[in-house]
Backbone as JSON, one array per atom type, in Angstrom:
{
  "sequence": "MWAGGGRGFGRMASKVAEWQNARRGQRYPTRFMGTLMHDRRPLPITIADISRVGARLKGRDLPEIGDEVVLTATGLEVVATIVWNDGDACGINFHRTIEPLHVVRHNPFSPDTNALRFANVMRV",
  "N": [[-11.35, -6.77, 39.63], [-9.03, -7.06, 36.96], [-5.51, -8.02, 36.82], [-4.11, -6.03, 35.44], [-5.33, -3.71, 36.09], [-7.05, -2.35, 34.41], [-5.61, -0.76, 32.75], [-4.49, -1.86, 30.44], [-6.53, -2.01, 28.52], [-6.93, 0.68, 28.0], [-4.5, 1.34, 26.77], [-4.71, -0.22, 24.49], [-6.95, 0.92, 23.25], [-5.87, 3.4, 22.77], [-3.89, 2.75, 20.88], [-5.51, 1.87, 18.77], [-6.87, 4.25, 18.15], [-4.66, 5.74, 17.35], [-3.87, 4.33, 15.04], [-6.17, 4.73, 13.47], [-6.09, 7.51, 13.1], [-3.68, 7.7, 11.68], [-4.42, 6.3, 9.4], [-6.12, 8.07, 8.25], [-4.35, 9.83, 7.26], [-2.54, 11.86, 4.85], [-2.86, 10.85, 1.53], [-1.11, 10.1, -1.43], [-1.86, 10.31, -4.73], [-0.68, 8.17, -7.23], [1.08, 6.62, -9.97], [3.05, 4.35, -10.56], [5.49, 1.81, -11.27], [6.19, -1.12, -9.35], [7.42, -3.77, -7.22], [6.08, -6.58, -5.66], [7.02, -8.71, -3.25], [6.21, -11.96, -2.53], [5.96, -14.92, -0.83], [8.55, -15.57, -1.74], [8.36, -14.9, -4.38], [8.37, -12.67, -7.07], [6.0, -10.17, -7.78], [4.81, -8.16, -10.31], [3.57, -4.92, -9.88], [1.38, -2.03, -9.85], [1.68, 0.98, -8.18], [-0.88, 2.67, -6.85], [-1.74, 4.6, -5.01], [-0.13, 6.21, -2.22], [0.89, 6.46, 1.19], [2.12, 7.56, 4.42], [1.76, 5.28, 5.92], [0.79, 3.18, 4.38], [-0.39, 1.68, 1.24], [-2.14, 1.62, -1.92], [-2.45, -0.89, -4.23], [-2.25, -2.16, -7.59], [-2.74, -5.0, -9.63], [-2.15, -8.4, -10.78], [-3.14, -11.61, -9.54], [-2.87, -11.07, -6.76], [-1.73, -11.19, -3.32], [-3.42, -12.73, -0.47], [-5.67, -11.41, 2.07], [-4.09, -10.58, 5.09], [-1.66, -11.74, 4.46], [1.91, -11.46, 4.56], [4.11, -9.25, 2.96], [6.73, -7.85, 0.85], [7.22, -4.69, -0.31], [8.7, -3.15, -3.05], [10.29, -0.48, -4.76], [11.86, 2.16, -6.61], [13.91, 3.66, -4.27], [12.46, 2.59, -2.17], [11.78, 0.05, 0.11], [9.89, -1.98, 1.9], [8.37, -3.83, 4.51], [5.12, -5.21, 4.66], [1.58, -5.73, 5.34], [-1.16, -7.34, 3.82], [-4.27, -5.8, 3.76], [-6.74, -5.52, 2.59], [-8.39, -6.9, -0.3], [-9.54, -6.85, -3.52], [-9.46, -8.38, -5.77], [-8.26, -7.29, -8.37], [-6.93, -5.26, -7.18], [-5.36, -4.14, -4.14], [-4.97, -3.31, -0.65], [-2.34, -2.25, 1.47], [-0.74, -2.27, 4.67], [2.03, -0.69, 5.99], [4.81, -1.94, 7.9], [6.4, -0.15, 9.13], [6.68, 3.43, 9.27], [6.93, 5.5, 6.34], [8.45, 7.96, 4.14], [6.4, 9.29, 2.02], [6.53, 11.26, -0.05], [9.22, 11.3, -0.76], [9.44, 8.82, -2.01], [7.62, 9.13, -4.15], [8.86, 11.2, -5.59], [11.09, 9.88, -6.61], [10.22, 8.03, -8.45], [9.14, 7.54, -11.69], [6.13, 8.7, -13.21], [3.85, 6.43, -14.53], [2.17, 6.0, -17.57], [-1.32, 5.26, -18.01], [-1.85, 2.41, -19.57], [-4.14, 1.17, -20.6], [-5.91, 3.33, -20.93], [-4.5, 4.77, -22.84], [-4.56, 2.98, -25.02], [-7.33, 2.97, -25.51], [-7.71, 5.66, -26.23], [-6.23, 5.72, -28.61], [-7.72, 3.96, -30.21], [-10.09, 5.41, -30.42], [-9.26, 7.52, -31.99], [-9.08, 6.54, -34.55]],
  "CA": [[-10.59, -6.13, 38.57], [-7.91, -7.9, 36.55], [-4.19, -7.59, 37.3], [-3.64, -4.82, 34.76], [-6.03, -2.54, 36.62], [-7.78, -1.64, 33.37], [-4.71, 0.06, 31.93], [-4.25, -2.51, 29.15], [-7.57, -1.62, 27.58], [-6.65, 2.07, 27.61], [-3.39, 1.33, 25.81], [-5.21, -0.78, 23.24], [-7.8, 1.95, 22.65], [-4.96, 4.44, 22.29], [-3.27, 2.25, 19.65], [-6.55, 1.87, 17.74], [-7.06, 5.66, 17.76], [-3.45, 6.14, 16.63], [-3.96, 3.73, 13.71], [-7.24, 5.4, 12.73], [-5.58, 8.83, 12.7], [-2.69, 7.48, 10.63], [-5.16, 5.86, 8.22], [-6.69, 9.27, 7.65], [-3.25, 10.66, 6.79], [-2.53, 12.25, 3.44], [-2.51, 9.87, 0.51], [-0.63, 10.73, -2.65], [-2.18, 9.51, -5.91], [0.51, 7.89, -8.04], [0.96, 5.5, -10.9], [4.38, 3.9, -10.95], [5.69, 0.37, -11.15], [6.92, -1.65, -8.21], [7.4, -5.23, -7.11], [5.6, -7.12, -4.4], [7.59, -10.04, -3.0], [5.3, -12.78, -1.73], [6.4, -16.33, -0.9], [9.78, -15.57, -2.56], [7.97, -14.74, -5.79], [8.12, -11.25, -7.37], [4.78, -9.85, -8.51], [4.82, -6.78, -10.79], [2.37, -4.19, -9.48], [1.36, -0.58, -10.0], [1.33, 1.65, -6.92], [-1.93, 3.62, -7.24], [-1.58, 5.7, -4.07], [0.8, 5.87, -1.15], [0.88, 7.35, 2.35], [3.16, 7.2, 5.39], [1.49, 3.99, 6.58], [0.27, 2.13, 3.5], [-0.52, 1.96, -0.19], [-3.11, 0.87, -2.72], [-1.71, -1.5, -5.33], [-3.02, -2.82, -8.64], [-1.99, -6.07, -10.27], [-2.82, -9.7, -10.94], [-2.75, -12.67, -8.58], [-2.4, -10.41, -5.55], [-1.82, -12.03, -2.13], [-4.66, -12.7, 0.31], [-5.71, -10.61, 3.3], [-3.29, -11.13, 6.18], [-0.34, -12.18, 4.0], [3.01, -10.52, 4.71], [4.78, -9.01, 1.68], [7.72, -6.78, 0.81], [7.0, -3.79, -1.43], [9.91, -2.45, -3.48], [10.3, 0.45, -5.89], [13.05, 3.0, -6.45], [13.9, 4.38, -3.0], [11.5, 2.01, -1.23], [11.71, -1.37, 0.43], [9.19, -1.99, 3.18], [7.53, -4.99, 4.82], [3.73, -4.78, 4.83], [0.55, -6.76, 5.44], [-2.35, -7.1, 2.98], [-5.42, -5.54, 4.63], [-7.94, -5.77, 1.79], [-8.1, -7.38, -1.64], [-10.78, -6.98, -4.3], [-9.16, -9.09, -7.01], [-7.2, -6.65, -9.16], [-6.33, -4.21, -6.36], [-5.3, -4.47, -2.72], [-4.41, -2.31, 0.24], [-1.34, -2.78, 2.4], [-0.27, -1.44, 5.79], [3.46, -0.85, 6.2], [5.22, -2.27, 9.27], [7.05, 1.07, 9.64], [6.27, 4.58, 8.46], [7.86, 5.92, 5.29], [8.25, 9.32, 3.63], [5.82, 9.04, 0.69], [6.98, 12.21, -1.08], [10.53, 10.83, -1.21], [9.19, 7.72, -2.95], [6.96, 9.68, -5.35], [9.86, 11.97, -6.34], [12.09, 9.01, -7.23], [9.59, 7.06, -9.34], [8.43, 8.23, -12.78], [4.71, 8.42, -13.42], [3.62, 5.53, -15.66], [0.85, 6.25, -18.17], [-2.32, 4.18, -17.96], [-1.81, 1.84, -20.92], [-5.51, 0.93, -21.07], [-6.45, 4.61, -21.38], [-3.82, 5.11, -24.09], [-5.12, 2.12, -26.08], [-8.68, 3.46, -25.79], [-7.56, 6.92, -26.95], [-5.78, 5.41, -29.97], [-8.85, 3.37, -30.92], [-11.06, 6.47, -30.68], [-8.73, 8.4, -33.04], [-9.2, 5.89, -35.86]],
  "C": [[-9.39, -7.0, 38.23], [-6.58, -7.25, 36.92], [-3.69, -6.3, 36.65], [-4.32, -3.57, 35.24], [-6.76, -1.74, 35.56], [-6.89, -0.82, 32.45], [-4.46, -0.54, 30.56], [-5.26, -2.1, 28.11], [-7.33, -0.19, 27.09], [-5.53, 2.16, 26.58], [-3.86, 0.8, 24.46], [-6.07, 0.25, 22.52], [-6.95, 3.07, 22.07], [-4.31, 4.02, 20.97], [-4.27, 2.25, 18.49], [-6.76, 3.3, 17.23], [-5.86, 6.15, 16.95], [-3.48, 5.59, 15.2], [-5.01, 4.43, 12.86], [-6.79, 6.78, 12.25], [-4.55, 8.69, 11.58], [-3.38, 7.1, 9.33], [-5.75, 7.06, 7.49], [-5.6, 10.19, 7.08], [-3.29, 10.89, 5.3], [-2.07, 11.11, 2.56], [-2.1, 10.64, -0.74], [-0.98, 9.83, -3.83], [-0.93, 9.36, -6.78], [0.15, 6.89, -9.12], [2.39, 5.18, -11.36], [4.54, 2.42, -10.6], [6.49, 0.03, -9.9], [6.86, -3.16, -8.26], [6.93, -5.6, -5.72], [6.2, -8.51, -4.26], [6.65, -10.78, -2.07], [5.7, -14.24, -1.92], [7.59, -16.49, -1.84], [9.52, -15.44, -4.05], [7.71, -13.26, -6.05], [6.84, -11.09, -8.2], [4.87, -8.41, -9.0], [3.49, -6.11, -10.44], [2.51, -2.72, -9.88], [0.94, 0.0, -8.66], [0.38, 2.79, -7.29], [-2.02, 4.81, -6.29], [-0.72, 5.23, -2.92], [0.68, 6.91, -0.04], [2.03, 6.93, 3.27], [3.0, 5.77, 5.91], [0.99, 2.89, 5.66], [0.17, 2.58, 2.06], [-1.66, 1.14, -0.77], [-2.37, 0.4, -3.96], [-2.67, -2.11, -6.34], [-2.13, -3.87, -9.29], [-2.82, -7.33, -10.38], [-2.3, -10.67, -9.89], [-2.19, -12.08, -7.29], [-2.59, -11.32, -4.33], [-3.14, -11.82, -1.37], [-4.52, -11.81, 1.54], [-4.94, -11.34, 4.4], [-1.91, -11.59, 5.77], [0.68, -11.07, 4.19], [3.77, -10.46, 3.39], [5.9, -7.99, 1.87], [7.47, -5.98, -0.46], [8.31, -3.09, -1.77], [9.61, -1.59, -4.71], [11.57, 1.27, -5.7], [12.93, 3.79, -5.15], [12.95, 3.82, -1.96], [11.7, 0.51, -1.11], [11.11, -1.45, 1.82], [8.35, -3.26, 3.31], [6.13, -4.47, 5.12], [2.82, -6.0, 4.96], [-0.62, -6.37, 4.55], [-3.55, -6.93, 3.9], [-6.75, -5.63, 3.9], [-7.5, -6.19, 0.39], [-9.42, -7.53, -2.38], [-10.52, -7.62, -5.67], [-8.03, -8.48, -7.8], [-6.57, -5.46, -8.44], [-6.3, -4.69, -4.91], [-4.73, -3.29, -1.95], [-3.43, -2.96, 1.18], [-1.06, -1.76, 3.49], [1.21, -1.74, 5.98], [3.74, -1.19, 7.65], [6.02, -1.14, 9.91], [6.59, 2.22, 8.76], [7.37, 4.9, 7.44], [7.6, 7.39, 4.97], [7.72, 9.2, 2.21], [6.3, 10.0, -0.39], [8.36, 11.84, -1.61], [10.35, 9.74, -2.27], [8.6, 8.24, -4.25], [7.98, 10.42, -6.22], [10.82, 11.08, -7.13], [11.51, 7.97, -8.19], [8.81, 7.79, -10.42], [6.99, 7.77, -12.88], [4.57, 7.54, -14.65], [2.26, 5.81, -16.26], [-0.04, 5.02, -18.04], [-2.42, 3.6, -19.36], [-3.2, 1.53, -21.45], [-6.13, 2.21, -21.61], [-5.8, 5.02, -22.7], [-4.34, 4.27, -25.25], [-6.5, 2.61, -26.49], [-8.61, 4.75, -26.6], [-7.13, 6.67, -28.39], [-6.9, 4.8, -30.8], [-9.84, 4.45, -31.31], [-10.59, 7.41, -31.79], [-8.95, 7.83, -34.43], [-10.53, 6.13, -36.48]]
}
């Protein structure tokens, strides 16, 4: 048996279970503007949903999986890591938990400009 007596694996399994439970936590659908700082460069993004431990973002030229970023919006500044990226959207995990309802309350809902353009075209 190794020096840790098997306890290290138990702690790791516990952390994995803790992360999985947090991942299942309540997500709040949103649509408000924010900024993603990456390599000292601000990227305008839309926050599509947010939870205590992460968010789904939409934008262009999003960072790659594993990159560390800082997400800012009114009432929010948090360091995070990109965990998935499908081109025009990405998911991030925060390095600390936040209160998502506080953030949602302080950021106005932004209309989907593509949907508005489509609606205007259909009216003509």
